[in-house]
N, C-alpha and C positions, 0 to 999 in steps of 0.2 A: 080333788079331781084335774087340774094343771098336769099331774105324770102322765094322767090316761090323756089328756088332751095333746102333749106333747108326743107319744106314742103314737098315739093314731096321724096326727099331722107327719109325725121323720116317716111313718107306714103308709101314706098315700104319694109322700115324695119319693119313695124308692120303689112304691106301685109304677108312676110314671115314667122312671128312670128303666126300667124295666123294660114296658110296655114298648116304649121309643128305642131302647137296645132294641127290640121286637121286632118293633115297622121297619128298622135299617135294613134287617136281615132278612124280613120276607120282596123287600123294595129288589134288594143285589141281588137276591137268588131269584129272583122274577129277569132280572134284566139280563144277567148268565145264562138263564136256560133257552133265550135270544140267540143267544149267541154260541156259535157250534168253537169249542172249546179241546181244540186238540195239546196238551202240552207233555214234555216229559220233565216238568218242575214241579217238585216234591211237595213246595212248598205252597205253591198254584192247587196241587191236586189234594192240600191239608185240606184248605179252602172253602175249595167250590164241596169236598167232603165232609164242609162241617155246615154248610148251608143246607148242603141235602137232607143231613142228618138232622140240624134246625128245624126246618118247614117241611119236610116230608111226614112226619105221624100227623100232623096238626091237616095237611092237607088232605087227606088220606078219609082221614075221621071224618071232615066235612062231606069229603065225594062219596060218600057211602051213606054219610045220616040225608044231604040233600039229594042227590042222585041227580046232580046235575050233568050229567057227563051222556044219559039219554038223550036229553033237548039240547043242548049244542056242543056239539060233538067237536067241531074242531075245536072250540074256543074254551079257554078254564077261566072260569067267575071265581075259583076257590081264592083264588091270591089278592082277589078284590072285597069279599066280604071280609077274609081274615083282614083286613088293611080295615076295612068298614067298622070291625068289630075290636078294633084295638083303637081306634078313635074314640068310638060310643063307651068303651072301658075308660079311656082318661077323660071325657069331659064327664060321663055322668057316676061312677063311681067314686071316679079319684077326686072328682067337686065336693062330691059328698060326703067323701070321707071329710076333707077339709075342712064344708060348711059346718061340721059336727065335731072336728075341733075345737073352732072358734067357738063356738059356744056352748062348749065346756067349760073355755076357759074365765 
């Protein structure tokens, strides 16, 4: 059972790291959405395109499902919901996997 325990522990740590990286991607994308960026630097454009492509599918899915734009037209709360969901996944799902891995030892 220690092999399954080690696998769950490693998977939980990997999931935590991936969620943490995506959390920072969301935060940076939100901050950059407030700043008007008009640059001709191809590296900066590629970074902005990456942030947009990484966050837009999740944001659009939540906007469609929750229909928040009807009630809060000038404010977009979807990044905040994504951040809360990431914190929930980190503190509940990842911690549950770690506790399960400890119980299997």
